[in-house]
Phi, psi and omega in degrees: 000343185302316179297328180290318176297318178296322181299319179298319180292315180294327178297317179293320179293324183289330187271348187243185177279170180293325178294317177295324179293321178296313181296316180295321177298319179295314180295318178297318178296318180298316180291312183299310185287329176296317179291318188275346177262022179299332180297338179299322184274359185300307180267317182299324181300325178293334183279337185243014169065234188297339181277354184308312182298342183266357182303317181300340178296330182301299178296330179296320179295325179289322186275328186303323180301334179289326175287328175295318178297319178300320178297317179296316179293321178297315180298321176298319178297316179298327182280330189253330188273162173301134186307323182287341181253347182302320177300325176296319177295321179295320177296320178295321179298315179298314182296318179298318180290329175295323176294316182300323182279357185251011183233164175084174184296336178256008180298145178224086189280008175291162175068022171289139182301325183300333181296336183293344185256023183302333180244011184255176183294334181290349185297336179299333180297333182295334178292343181251315186234013177071186178299329179295328176295322177292317177303316179299317180297315179298319182289328176297316178299312181296317182292320180285332173294317176298320180296321179297322179289317185288315184262356177057047175218132184265347188299310179300322178296318181296318179297315180296317181296316180295322178296319179291322177298316179294319180295316180294319178297319178295320178298318178296315184294327181263012187270111181299330182292347181290336180235068183284144169287154181297127179290152186232351186263118181286136178219169180210144173243128184260128179240100186281340177057054174255119184293158178300327181295340179255328192308304189282347180255355185225062180298329180296323177298316180298317180299311181299314186292315184285328174293319180294315180295324179293319176299319178294320181295324183296340179294341179258009169060049173286154176271345182213132178234129184243130174261160176288177180296134171044041179289334170263099192279033176223170179290104182297329180293346178261009179233077184299331180294315179293323178298321178294324179294317179293318179298322179294322176297317179298319181291314183292328181265000182052047183221149172276134176246125177255111188248128178274129180200197175249156171239118183250118174243162178306115178080001182220148174223136181238142167278117194224159169243130179258126181256112180255113179267153182296339179275005178094352178284151182225157175209159179231127173256129181253133182302130184267320185254102182276150178286116181297139178070008175233299176271338176214161180232096179301131180074023184299328180298333181261339186246010183297343181283345181292147178294145175072006178300320179299322181289332183270349184257114180283344176072025180273153171261153183266140170283167185227008185244124174279074191285144171238133191234131175290144179223179176290347179259271179226162174300128186253149171245104184280148172224132181254114171049251184309328183299330184295343179279351184258109182299327182290327179291316178296318180296325178299322177295316180295319180297334179271000174114010179293128177257352181215131179263140179240127173243115179247119190217157176243078182281006173299337177302331187273344184064220178256031175280191178288344186308306182299326182286317177296319180297323177291322176298322178301318179298322178300317180292324177297322178295316181294313183305316189260357179064033182241147164294151181224130175255126182242120177243115182242141187303316179237010179108155010265128177248156177164187180239127183247133179278164180299346176267008176087357180276148177279119173289316173214149175208155181258168171268162178285147176062042174228147175267119187201168170238126179259118180257151176188189179228146178235166180217188181292162181285165172242155184284140170224152177296320182297321178297331181281327187249329181083180187283332185296315176300327177295313179297321179296320179297321178294319177298315180296324177299313180298313182295323179295320179293320177293316180298321179296324180292321179294319179295323179295318179295324182295324178288000000 
């Protein structure tokens, strides 16, 4: 359905002025993001009472200007470019603005159009051009469909559709992940299913449950066991007895255990993953990309007088190392929750030598909204982009093992207590893993500028 929704937007942009396109883009963005970010208010809304239903307006207001910018650039393209190429320029404008809203400390990469194709044939494009490449393909279909309606000619749409079919078929045929060797390394993701209403008030329950589930998992001899984000809701580094118990489990089972908890230092708190290797070595990964206005509050020094700022600020510090850690299985690149939505963060881990991606998340924040499902789709795209197996451990689901072609080898249901077992193997090569997201964004920008530049040269003649 994504191309049809995009077509409606491009049709309105094509028919109006650039000012109208900007306004319409802003209004469309405000409506779209308010509806689709409802999961933001599921837990936060309970903390701020009567203002809860209005929480999704916050991220919508931040995100809507990017759709307004896309509308303005698209309208400029329709006015300046050759009519048969203007839809391509409009699609490039939308994709470029989607990239812009997905980077930086205030970036919010949820709701990218490309995520909708996590299980569809277009997903092969992500191995070459990332999720942004899929977004561009969807927008090309939508923009040329709108053009066919507006100009009452089917030829440009047919040419664009046939070109995308040929490109997608070529991507599939040349995709190494399509013919994977059988994986051989046993792994497990633990899903303790402790609700948010219990988690922060019952650390003893979390300790008992995750130690018990880990002991059960070790009976099947996995080389790597992954816990969700912050399942031990206290500073694990301040509990040496518990650290010794986890280390003893790792040693006795000859497995690496990746445990989600907090790291508390004087004046600082980190959302962290503790890596316990069977040989007794340990490492700590600190979350680099904090959730704005939840784990951190940008500009808090200036906005601290606003009501509920304290409730929205988790007070965490950000880590700064794109760490890759040796394990009993393969070298892992960890991502904590929100980080998995950032293609550049995952690629940074791969560029440093990660052969296996780990996503440790607490999707209990989302409840049974669309949030957990979209977040799981995002993990599928990270696996495809980087040609890596991915282990996802979520507090209440969805947990599982994803192959480099984006398919779930195993997955759990939401709101169940379970252990997901599976096998992983070495990575496969992808173009995106070699170049990363920035060259893709630059190529889209150059495409748009080239189309505008060609129109100017034609006018000059």
